[in-house]
C-alpha positions, 0 to 999 in steps of 0.5 A: 120184153125189152129195150130196157133203160134205167132213165125214167126221165126218157118217156112216160111209161104206163103204170096204171092199174087195171091193165088186163092182158087184153090190153097189154100190146106190143110197143106198150112202154111200161115201168117195171122193177126188177125181180132177179138178174139172171145169167142171160138177162133180167126177170121184171114185175110189172103193172103189179100183176105181169111178169117178163123176161129180157135177153141181155142183149136188150139190156141197154142203149149200147151193145152190151159188154160181159159186166151188163149185170153189174148195171141192175140189180133186184128191185131197181125201177127201170122202163121197158117196151113189150115186145111180144104177148102170148095171149093163147098161153097168158103170157 
């Protein structure tokens, strides 16, 4: 996952139940919840079933500073764009 924004009004995100791994495609914008703030990015839950990671350099619209982690908190709602789906390993 990548391209995280906290601006919920930017673009409507997919929030529907019933999305399977087969339906999950790169480019899909999803509503997600921050599960953990990691040293190098975020761990997110989205669509009630999936988990993804976001590297720190994809987190903000501007180039992140060393203080990027202060912009995010556990259980915060964000929007994230799916960049890659590994269907073979189901991740």
